[in-house]
C-alpha positions as CSV (number, residue, x, y, z in Angstrom):
1,M,18.5,179.6,-25.9
2,K,15.4,178.8,-27.9
3,D,13.2,179.2,-24.8
4,K,14.9,182.6,-24.1
5,N,14.4,183.9,-27.7
6,I,10.7,182.8,-28.0
7,I,9.7,185.8,-25.9
8,W,10.1,188.0,-28.9
9,L,7.7,185.8,-30.8
10,Y,5.2,186.3,-28.0
11,L,5.7,190.1,-28.4
12,F,5.0,189.7,-32.1
13,L,1.9,187.7,-31.4
14,A,0.6,190.0,-28.7
15,A,1.2,193.1,-30.8
16,T,-0.5,191.5,-33.8
17,I,-3.6,190.5,-31.8
18,A,-3.7,194.0,-30.2
19,D,-3.4,195.7,-33.6
20,L,-6.2,193.6,-35.1
21,T,-8.4,194.3,-32.1
22,F,-7.8,198.1,-32.4
23,L,-8.6,197.8,-36.1
24,I,-11.9,196.1,-35.3
25,E,-12.8,198.7,-32.7
26,G,-11.8,201.5,-35.0
27,N,-9.2,202.7,-32.4
28,S,-6.7,204.4,-34.7
29,S,-4.8,206.2,-32.0
30,M,-3.9,203.0,-30.1
31,R,-2.4,201.6,-33.4
32,F,0.4,204.0,-33.1
33,Y,1.6,201.8,-30.2
34,S,0.6,198.3,-31.4
35,K,1.6,198.4,-35.1
36,P,5.4,199.3,-34.7
37,L,5.7,196.4,-32.1
38,I,4.6,193.7,-34.6
39,L,7.8,193.8,-36.7
40,L,9.9,194.8,-33.7
41,G,9.2,191.4,-32.2
42,L,10.3,189.6,-35.3
43,I,13.4,191.7,-35.8
44,L,14.6,191.0,-32.2
45,Y,13.8,187.3,-32.6
46,F,15.6,186.9,-35.9
47,Y,18.6,189.0,-34.6
48,Q,18.9,186.8,-31.5
49,I,18.7,183.4,-33.3
50,T,21.2,184.5,-36.0
51,K,23.8,186.1,-33.7
52,P,26.5,183.4,-34.5
53,I,26.2,184.1,-38.2
54,A,25.4,187.9,-38.0
55,S,28.2,188.7,-40.5
56,T,26.8,186.6,-43.4
57,L,25.0,188.3,-46.3
58,L,22.0,186.1,-45.9
59,T,21.4,187.2,-42.3
60,K,22.1,190.9,-43.1
61,S,19.6,190.8,-46.1
62,I,16.8,189.2,-44.1
63,L,17.4,191.5,-41.2
64,G,17.5,194.4,-43.6
65,A,14.1,193.4,-45.1
66,L,12.5,193.3,-41.6
67,I,14.0,196.7,-40.7
68,F,12.8,198.3,-43.9
69,S,9.4,196.7,-43.4
70,W,9.3,198.1,-39.9
71,I,10.1,201.6,-41.2
72,G,7.4,201.1,-43.8
73,D,4.9,200.2,-41.2
74,I,5.6,203.4,-39.3
75,L,5.5,205.6,-42.4
76,L,2.2,204.2,-43.6
77,M,0.5,205.3,-40.4
78,W,0.4,208.8,-42.0
79,S,-1.4,208.8,-45.4
80,H,0.7,211.8,-46.7
81,L,3.8,209.6,-46.2
82,F,2.5,206.8,-48.4
83,V,5.1,207.1,-51.1
84,Y,7.9,207.0,-48.5
85,G,6.3,203.9,-47.0
86,L,6.1,202.4,-50.5
87,G,9.8,203.1,-50.9
88,A,10.7,201.4,-47.6
89,F,8.8,198.3,-48.6
90,L,10.4,198.3,-52.0
91,M,13.8,198.2,-50.3
92,A,12.5,195.4,-48.1
93,H,11.5,193.3,-51.1
94,V,14.9,193.9,-52.7
95,C,16.5,192.6,-49.5
96,Y,14.2,189.6,-49.5
97,I,15.1,188.8,-53.1
98,I,18.8,188.7,-52.1
99,G,18.0,186.6,-49.1
100,F,15.9,184.1,-51.0
101,R,18.6,183.8,-53.7
102,L,21.2,183.0,-51.0
103,S,19.0,180.5,-49.1
104,Q,18.9,178.0,-51.9
105,K,21.3,175.7,-53.8
106,P,22.8,177.7,-56.7
107,E,22.5,176.6,-60.3
108,N,25.8,175.0,-61.4
109,R,25.5,176.4,-64.9
110,L,23.4,179.1,-66.6
111,G,22.3,176.4,-69.1
112,E,20.6,174.4,-66.3
113,M,18.1,177.2,-65.7
114,N,14.8,176.6,-67.7
115,F,13.5,180.1,-68.2
116,V,10.4,179.0,-70.1
117,K,9.4,176.6,-67.4
118,S,10.1,179.2,-64.7
119,F,8.0,181.7,-66.6
120,F,4.9,179.4,-66.8
121,Y,5.3,178.4,-63.1
122,N,5.3,182.1,-62.2
123,L,2.5,183.0,-64.6
124,P,-0.2,183.1,-61.9
125,I,1.9,185.6,-60.0
126,Y,2.2,187.8,-63.2
127,L,-1.5,187.6,-63.9
128,G,-2.4,188.5,-60.4
129,A,-0.2,191.6,-60.5
130,A,-1.6,192.5,-63.9
131,L,-5.1,192.3,-62.6
132,V,-4.4,194.5,-59.6
133,F,-2.7,197.1,-61.9
134,Y,-5.6,197.0,-64.3
135,L,-8.0,197.8,-61.4
136,V,-5.9,200.6,-59.9
137,N,-4.4,202.2,-63.0
138,P,-7.2,204.7,-63.7
139,N,-6.8,206.3,-60.3
140,L,-3.0,206.3,-59.8
141,G,-2.2,209.8,-61.2
142,N,1.3,210.8,-60.3
143,M,1.7,207.6,-58.3
144,K,1.8,205.5,-61.5
145,I,5.6,205.2,-61.9
146,P,6.2,204.4,-58.1
147,V,3.4,201.8,-58.2
148,I,4.7,200.1,-61.4
149,A,8.2,200.0,-59.9
150,Y,6.8,198.5,-56.7
151,I,4.8,195.9,-58.6
152,I,7.8,194.8,-60.5
153,V,9.9,194.4,-57.4
154,I,7.2,192.5,-55.3
155,V,6.5,190.2,-58.3
156,S,10.2,189.5,-58.5
157,M,10.3,188.7,-54.7
158,V,7.4,186.2,-55.0
159,A,8.9,184.7,-58.2
160,T,12.3,184.3,-56.4
161,A,10.6,182.6,-53.5
162,R,8.9,180.2,-55.9
163,D,12.2,179.5,-57.7
164,R,13.5,178.0,-54.4
165,F,11.4,174.9,-55.1
166,K,13.6,171.8,-54.8
167,K,16.6,174.0,-54.1
168,C,16.1,173.9,-50.3
169,D,14.3,171.7,-47.8
170,A,10.5,171.5,-48.2
171,A,9.7,173.1,-44.9
172,S,11.8,176.2,-45.7
173,F,10.4,176.4,-49.3
174,W,6.7,176.3,-48.3
175,Q,7.0,178.7,-45.4
176,V,8.8,181.3,-47.5
177,F,6.7,180.8,-50.6
178,I,3.4,181.0,-48.7
179,G,4.7,184.0,-46.8
180,A,5.7,185.7,-50.1
181,I,2.2,185.0,-51.5
182,L,0.5,186.4,-48.5
183,F,2.7,189.5,-48.6
184,F,1.7,189.9,-52.3
185,I,-2.0,189.6,-51.3
186,S,-1.7,192.1,-48.5
187,D,-0.1,194.7,-50.7
188,G,-2.7,194.0,-53.4
189,I,-5.5,194.7,-50.9
190,I,-3.7,198.0,-50.0
191,A,-3.6,199.0,-53.6
192,I,-7.2,198.1,-54.3
193,S,-8.5,199.8,-51.1
194,R,-6.5,202.9,-51.8
195,F,-6.8,203.3,-55.5
196,Y,-9.8,201.3,-56.6
197,K,-12.5,200.8,-53.9
198,Q,-12.3,201.0,-50.1
199,F,-14.1,198.3,-48.2
200,P,-14.6,197.8,-44.4
201,E,-12.7,194.6,-44.1
202,S,-9.6,195.8,-45.8
203,G,-7.7,196.8,-42.7
204,I,-8.1,193.4,-41.1
205,L,-7.2,191.5,-44.2
206,I,-4.2,193.7,-44.9
207,M,-2.7,193.3,-41.4
208,G,-3.7,189.6,-41.0
209,T,-2.1,188.5,-44.2
210,Y,0.9,190.8,-43.7
211,A,1.8,189.7,-40.1
212,T,1.4,186.0,-41.1
213,A,3.6,186.6,-44.2
214,Q,6.4,188.1,-42.2
215,L,6.3,185.3,-39.6
216,L,6.3,182.6,-42.2
217,I,9.2,184.1,-44.1
218,V,11.3,184.4,-40.9
219,M,10.5,180.8,-39.9
220,G,11.2,179.6,-43.4
221,I,14.7,181.2,-43.3
222,R,15.2,179.8,-39.8
223,S,14.3,176.3,-41.1
224,Y,16.9,176.7,-43.9
225,L,19.6,177.7,-41.4
226,I,18.8,174.8,-39.1
227,G,18.9,172.4,-42.1
228,K,22.4,173.6,-42.9
229,K,23.8,172.8,-39.5
């Protein structure tokens, strides 16, 4: 079954390489074919490997995150649909937050949670988000409220991924956490290139970190599910 399902990872890899190649060549028209296939490969892979537990909230939340991300990828191909793409990715991060919460050992009691320690552990994430907002804020205009809402949600997603430390197996934690960080970096580059300063390498950096992020998150959740068996 593993050998049969890996074909969808090959689709993901081939689409990612093709999309990055079209970016380097400046071939925007061909990206209408390559970009949607990236997440489609991961969606089909995750769907196939989680068929036996398709009814669980964890599976539904991660699959929902991938589908919303796929919708966001498509919407962001048109600049005038940026706010709708932002909304789709916001929903994707909400789904990831739910999935990350479910894929860890729960706290037995509220008193066992050390909120001060958690805040300081997550402080670099908060500072990174604050820096990005500081840079883009003067040029946001009527996008300020949507961007603030998005920043809050993506920061929560990354913080939730970090909070899985020692609450799941190490392989699952690091894959998901690094994936979440790369997702944050990818979105930060989008914000900077759109609202602060455009630079030639932004497209490659955005898609490279984004595709790697999504793959790592999927493989991290897969590792968690294998560890539960």
